[in-house]
ChimeraX commands (.cxc) that place a marker at each C-alpha (Angstrom):
marker #1 position -0.16,-0.22,-0.14 radius 0.5
marker #1 position 2.74,2.42,0.94 radius 0.5
marker #1 position 4.22,1.87,-2.55 radius 0.5
marker #1 position 0.88,2.47,-4.35 radius 0.5
marker #1 position 0.62,5.56,-2.22 radius 0.5
marker #1 position 3.96,6.90,-3.45 radius 0.5
marker #1 position 3.29,6.00,-7.08 radius 0.5
marker #1 position 0.02,7.94,-6.99 radius 0.5
marker #1 position 1.59,10.86,-5.31 radius 0.5
marker #1 position 4.42,10.81,-7.89 radius 0.5
marker #1 position 1.92,10.76,-10.82 radius 0.5
marker #1 position -0.23,13.53,-9.24 radius 0.5
marker #1 position 3.02,15.71,-8.80 radius 0.5
marker #1 position 4.33,15.00,-12.04 radius 0.5
marker #1 position 0.99,16.17,-13.47 radius 0.5
marker #1 position 0.86,19.28,-11.26 radius 0.5
marker #1 position 4.24,20.21,-11.95 radius 0.5
marker #1 position 3.78,20.41,-15.58 radius 0.5
marker #1 position 0.95,22.86,-15.07 radius 0.5
marker #1 position 2.65,24.77,-12.44 radius 0.5
marker #1 position 5.55,25.09,-15.07 radius 0.5
marker #1 position 3.06,26.77,-17.56 radius 0.5
marker #1 position 3.14,30.51,-17.78 radius 0.5
marker #1 position 0.27,32.83,-16.98 radius 0.5
marker #1 position -3.23,31.71,-16.27 radius 0.5
marker #1 position -3.17,27.79,-16.06 radius 0.5
marker #1 position -0.14,28.14,-13.47 radius 0.5
marker #1 position -2.00,30.73,-11.47 radius 0.5
marker #1 position -5.23,28.65,-11.50 radius 0.5
marker #1 position -3.37,25.58,-9.87 radius 0.5
marker #1 position -1.58,27.94,-7.43 radius 0.5
marker #1 position -5.14,29.25,-6.49 radius 0.5
marker #1 position -6.36,25.64,-6.01 radius 0.5
marker #1 position -3.32,24.86,-3.95 radius 0.5
marker #1 position -3.90,27.91,-1.72 radius 0.5
marker #1 position -7.53,26.92,-1.36 radius 0.5
marker #1 position -6.72,23.26,-0.29 radius 0.5
marker #1 position -3.98,24.69,2.04 radius 0.5
marker #1 position -6.46,27.03,3.56 radius 0.5
marker #1 position -8.94,24.04,4.26 radius 0.5
marker #1 position -6.09,22.12,5.91 radius 0.5
marker #1 position -4.88,24.95,8.13 radius 0.5
marker #1 position -8.49,26.19,9.11 radius 0.5
marker #1 position -8.72,25.75,12.67 radius 0.5
marker #1 position -12.50,25.19,12.45 radius 0.5
marker #1 position -11.75,22.27,10.34 radius 0.5
marker #1 position -9.18,20.52,12.68 radius 0.5
marker #1 position -9.91,17.51,14.76 radius 0.5
marker #1 position -11.26,13.91,14.22 radius 0.5
marker #1 position -14.79,15.26,14.54 radius 0.5
marker #1 position -14.52,17.63,11.54 radius 0.5
marker #1 position -12.67,14.81,9.40 radius 0.5
marker #1 position -15.78,14.44,7.20 radius 0.5
marker #1 position -16.40,18.17,6.62 radius 0.5
marker #1 position -12.64,18.71,5.92 radius 0.5
marker #1 position -12.50,15.85,3.38 radius 0.5
marker #1 position -15.72,17.06,1.72 radius 0.5
marker #1 position -14.28,20.60,1.30 radius 0.5
marker #1 position -11.06,19.19,-0.06 radius 0.5
marker #1 position -12.92,17.01,-2.42 radius 0.5
marker #1 position -14.85,19.91,-3.79 radius 0.5
marker #1 position -11.84,22.08,-4.54 radius 0.5
marker #1 position -10.04,18.93,-6.21 radius 0.5
marker #1 position -12.82,17.82,-8.46 radius 0.5
marker #1 position -13.30,21.50,-9.64 radius 0.5
marker #1 position -9.88,21.64,-10.92 radius 0.5
marker #1 position -8.59,18.17,-11.71 radius 0.5
marker #1 position -10.15,15.94,-14.42 radius 0.5
marker #1 position -9.50,12.61,-12.85 radius 0.5
marker #1 position -10.74,10.65,-16.09 radius 0.5
marker #1 position -8.16,12.35,-18.21 radius 0.5
marker #1 position -5.47,12.03,-15.73 radius 0.5
marker #1 position -6.30,8.29,-15.50 radius 0.5
marker #1 position -6.34,8.00,-19.35 radius 0.5
marker #1 position -2.87,9.68,-19.45 radius 0.5
marker #1 position -1.45,7.50,-16.81 radius 0.5
marker #1 position -2.49,4.43,-18.61 radius 0.5
marker #1 position -1.19,5.80,-21.82 radius 0.5
marker #1 position -1.46,3.72,-24.91 radius 0.5
marker #1 position -3.04,0.86,-22.99 radius 0.5
marker #1 position -6.06,3.09,-22.41 radius 0.5
marker #1 position -7.51,2.37,-25.96 radius 0.5
marker #1 position -6.95,-1.58,-25.67 radius 0.5
marker #1 position -9.15,-1.53,-22.57 radius 0.5
marker #1 position -12.98,-1.97,-22.75 radius 0.5
marker #1 position -15.34,0.90,-21.70 radius 0.5
marker #1 position -16.09,-1.26,-18.44 radius 0.5
marker #1 position -12.37,-1.58,-17.89 radius 0.5
marker #1 position -11.54,2.09,-18.24 radius 0.5
marker #1 position -14.52,3.15,-15.99 radius 0.5
marker #1 position -13.08,0.69,-13.43 radius 0.5
marker #1 position -9.57,1.99,-13.85 radius 0.5
marker #1 position -10.68,5.80,-13.61 radius 0.5
marker #1 position -12.23,4.70,-10.33 radius 0.5
marker #1 position -9.27,2.84,-8.92 radius 0.5
marker #1 position -7.02,5.63,-9.98 radius 0.5
marker #1 position -9.12,8.45,-8.44 radius 0.5
marker #1 position -9.33,6.46,-5.33 radius 0.5
marker #1 position -5.65,5.97,-5.13 radius 0.5
marker #1 position -4.99,9.52,-5.46 radius 0.5
marker #1 position -7.73,10.44,-3.19 radius 0.5
marker #1 position -6.27,8.10,-0.38 radius 0.5
marker #1 position -2.71,9.83,-0.97 radius 0.5
marker #1 position -4.27,13.05,-0.50 radius 0.5
marker #1 position -6.38,12.18,2.56 radius 0.5
marker #1 position -3.29,10.48,4.08 radius 0.5
marker #1 position -1.11,13.31,3.68 radius 0.5
marker #1 position -3.74,15.80,4.74 radius 0.5
marker #1 position -4.23,13.95,7.92 radius 0.5
marker #1 position -1.18,14.04,10.14 radius 0.5
marker #1 position -2.14,10.97,12.39 radius 0.5
marker #1 position -2.82,8.95,9.12 radius 0.5
marker #1 position 0.36,10.28,7.59 radius 0.5
marker #1 position 2.57,9.03,10.58 radius 0.5
marker #1 position 0.83,5.79,10.53 radius 0.5
marker #1 position 1.75,5.19,7.04 radius 0.5
marker #1 position 5.29,5.86,7.53 radius 0.5
marker #1 position 5.88,3.32,10.02 radius 0.5
marker link #1:1,2 radius 0.2
marker link #1:2,3 radius 0.2
marker link #1:3,4 radius 0.2
marker link #1:4,5 radius 0.2
marker link #1:5,6 radius 0.2
marker link #1:6,7 radius 0.2
marker link #1:7,8 radius 0.2
marker link #1:8,9 radius 0.2
marker link #1:9,10 radius 0.2
marker link #1:10,11 radius 0.2
marker link #1:11,12 radius 0.2
marker link #1:12,13 radius 0.2
marker link #1:13,14 radius 0.2
marker link #1:14,15 radius 0.2
marker link #1:15,16 radius 0.2
marker link #1:16,17 radius 0.2
marker link #1:17,18 radius 0.2
marker link #1:18,19 radius 0.2
marker link #1:19,20 radius 0.2
marker link #1:20,21 radius 0.2
marker link #1:21,22 radius 0.2
marker link #1:22,23 radius 0.2
marker link #1:23,24 radius 0.2
marker link #1:24,25 radius 0.2
marker link #1:25,26 radius 0.2
marker link #1:26,27 radius 0.2
marker link #1:27,28 radius 0.2
marker link #1:28,29 radius 0.2
marker link #1:29,30 radius 0.2
marker link #1:30,31 radius 0.2
marker link #1:31,32 radius 0.2
marker link #1:32,33 radius 0.2
marker link #1:33,34 radius 0.2
marker link #1:34,35 radius 0.2
marker link #1:35,36 radius 0.2
marker link #1:36,37 radius 0.2
marker link #1:37,38 radius 0.2
marker link #1:38,39 radius 0.2
marker link #1:39,40 radius 0.2
marker link #1:40,41 radius 0.2
marker link #1:41,42 radius 0.2
marker link #1:42,43 radius 0.2
marker link #1:43,44 radius 0.2
marker link #1:44,45 radius 0.2
marker link #1:45,46 radius 0.2
marker link #1:46,47 radius 0.2
marker link #1:47,48 radius 0.2
marker link #1:48,49 radius 0.2
marker link #1:49,50 radius 0.2
marker link #1:50,51 radius 0.2
marker link #1:51,52 radius 0.2
marker link #1:52,53 radius 0.2
marker link #1:53,54 radius 0.2
marker link #1:54,55 radius 0.2
marker link #1:55,56 radius 0.2
marker link #1:56,57 radius 0.2
marker link #1:57,58 radius 0.2
marker link #1:58,59 radius 0.2
marker link #1:59,60 radius 0.2
marker link #1:60,61 radius 0.2
marker link #1:61,62 radius 0.2
marker link #1:62,63 radius 0.2
marker link #1:63,64 radius 0.2
marker link #1:64,65 radius 0.2
marker link #1:65,66 radius 0.2
marker link #1:66,67 radius 0.2
marker link #1:67,68 radius 0.2
marker link #1:68,69 radius 0.2
marker link #1:69,70 radius 0.2
marker link #1:70,71 radius 0.2
marker link #1:71,72 radius 0.2
marker link #1:72,73 radius 0.2
marker link #1:73,74 radius 0.2
marker link #1:74,75 radius 0.2
marker link #1:75,76 radius 0.2
marker link #1:76,77 radius 0.2
marker link #1:77,78 radius 0.2
marker link #1:78,79 radius 0.2
marker link #1:79,80 radius 0.2
marker link #1:80,81 radius 0.2
marker link #1:81,82 radius 0.2
marker link #1:82,83 radius 0.2
marker link #1:83,84 radius 0.2
marker link #1:84,85 radius 0.2
marker link #1:85,86 radius 0.2
marker link #1:86,87 radius 0.2
marker link #1:87,88 radius 0.2
marker link #1:88,89 radius 0.2
marker link #1:89,90 radius 0.2
marker link #1:90,91 radius 0.2
marker link #1:91,92 radius 0.2
marker link #1:92,93 radius 0.2
marker link #1:93,94 radius 0.2
marker link #1:94,95 radius 0.2
marker link #1:95,96 radius 0.2
marker link #1:96,97 radius 0.2
marker link #1:97,98 radius 0.2
marker link #1:98,99 radius 0.2
marker link #1:99,100 radius 0.2
marker link #1:100,101 radius 0.2
marker link #1:101,102 radius 0.2
marker link #1:102,103 radius 0.2
marker link #1:103,104 radius 0.2
marker link #1:104,105 radius 0.2
marker link #1:105,106 radius 0.2
marker link #1:106,107 radius 0.2
marker link #1:107,108 radius 0.2
marker link #1:108,109 radius 0.2
marker link #1:109,110 radius 0.2
marker link #1:110,111 radius 0.2
marker link #1:111,112 radius 0.2
marker link #1:112,113 radius 0.2
marker link #1:113,114 radius 0.2
marker link #1:114,115 radius 0.2
marker link #1:115,116 radius 0.2
marker link #1:116,117 radius 0.2
marker link #1:117,118 radius 0.2
view
C-alpha cells in the first residue's frame, strides 16, 4: 500500500508540476487551487477528528473543480487505454481516483501520515 501511495503521489505531482511550470493563467489557477486546499487544511475550525468528514468534503470539492481525474487516469495508462473496454476504463478511473484521493487524504491527516510511514 505504501508503494501504491508513493506511485499515486508521484503521478499527481508530475501532472501538477507540468501545470505549475506553464506561464500565465493555468499556473495561476493551480496555485489558487493549492492555496484553497492549504487554507482548508490550516483552518482551525476544520481541525480534529470530529471535523474529518467536513474537511474531506471541502477538499474533494476543490479538487474535483480543478482536476479531471478521468483524463489523468487515461494519460497515466497511456497507449494501453485504447486497448481496454469501456467497463475496464471506468473501473480504472475509479481505482486511479481512489488511489489519488487516498494519498491526498493520508497526507492531509497527520495521524494517518505518521501511521503510513511506520
